[in-house]
LOMIKE-520285 format. One record per residue: residue in one letter; z, x, y of N, C-alpha, C in turn. Coordinates in steps of 0.2 Angstrom, whole numbers, plus 5000, padded with zeros to 4 digits. Example, Ala and Ser with C-alpha at 12.3 -4.5 7.8 and 13.67 -1.06 7.14 Angstrom:
// residues 2
A503950664972503950624978503950664984 S503550644989503650684995503950645000 
// end
This chain:
// residues 92
M559554385506559154445506559054455514 C559154515516559054535523558254535525 R558154525531557454525533557054585531 Q557354645532556954705530556754705523 A557254685519557054685512556554635510 Q556554575513555954525512555354555514 H555254595520554654625522554454675517 R554854705513554654755509554354725502 L554554665501554354625495553654595496 Q553454585502552754565503552254615501 S551654585499551054635497550754655504 A550354705504549954725510549554665512 S549154635507548754575509549054525513 T549654505510550054445513550354465520 R550454535521550654555528550054565533 G549454565530548954575535548854655536 D549154695533549054765534548454795531 N548154855533547554885531547754935526 W548154925521548354975516547754995512 P547755055509547155075505547055035499 T546455025497546354985491546155025485 L545955095487545755145482545955205484 A546155255479546355315481546155365476 V546055425477545955475472546355545475 R546655575470546955645471546655695466 E546355745469546155795465546355865468 G546655905464546855965467547355955473 E547155985479547655985485547455925489 W546855885487546655835491546855765489 K546955715494547055645492546655605497 L546255565495545755525499546055445498 L546155415503546255345503545755305506 L545555245503544955205506545255135507 G545155105512545355035514544754985512 K544854925514544354875513543754885517 L543854915523543254925528543054995528 P542355005529542155075528542455125533 Q542655105538543055155543543755165541 Q543955135536544655145534544755195528 I544755265531544755315527545255365529 E545655395525546055445527546055505521 L546155565524546155625519546755665521 F547055685516547655725516547655785512 R548055835514548055895509548755905507 F548855915501549455935498549556005496 P550056035496550756015498550856025505 Q550456045509550556065516550755995520 D550455945518550555875522550855825517 R551355835513551555785508551755725511 L551955725518552155655521551555625524 E550955645523550355615525550355595533 K550455645537550455635544549855665547 N549455705544548855735547548255715543 D547855665546547255645543546655695544 L546455725539545955775540545155755539 K545055685539544355665537543855695542 N544055695548543555715553543355795552 G543855835550543755905549543455925543 Q543455875538543255895531542755845528 P542255835531541755775529541455795522 G541455855520541155875513541655845508 E542355855509542855835504542855765504 V542755725510542755655510542255625505 E541655655506541055635502541155655495 R541355705493541455725486541955685483 L542555665486543055625483542755555483 K542455525488542155465488541655455482 T541255505480540855515474541255505468 L541855535468542255535462542455455461 I542655425466542855355466542255315464 S541655325467541055285465540855295457 D540955355455540755365448541255335443 W541855335445542455295441542255225441 E542155195447541955125448541355105443 A540855145443540255135439540455125432 M540955165429541155155422541555095420 L541855055425542255005424541754945421 P542054905417541654845414541654795420 T541054755420540954705425541254635423 E541454625416541854575414542254595408 P542854555407543254575402542954565395 N543254605390543054605383543254545380 K542854505378543054435375543554445369 K543554505366544054515360544754525363 C544754535369545454555372545754485375 L545354435375545654375378545954325372 S546454285374546654235369546154185367 T546254155362545754105359545654045365 E546154035368546153985374545654005379 R545754065381545354095387544554105385 R544454115378543754125376543354065376 K543654005377543253945377542853945384 
// end
């Protein structure tokens, strides 16, 4: 396997990259959030489908609105797995 292909197979965490950990897309907006609070990117589709122009500084209202959507979604997630979904070995 060539070096370039090996690099593509590694995950962002093993490469040390600051790839987004959460994203939301609604309408023409796409918000990407990283592990650190300052890791935020906002893009508008279809005008910027290649994600070259980060609009977070010029659109703080959209950033907050989309962050709220993510927070609301996270609040709906279970805090631990449903024991009925686990095998009998894992239920012990």
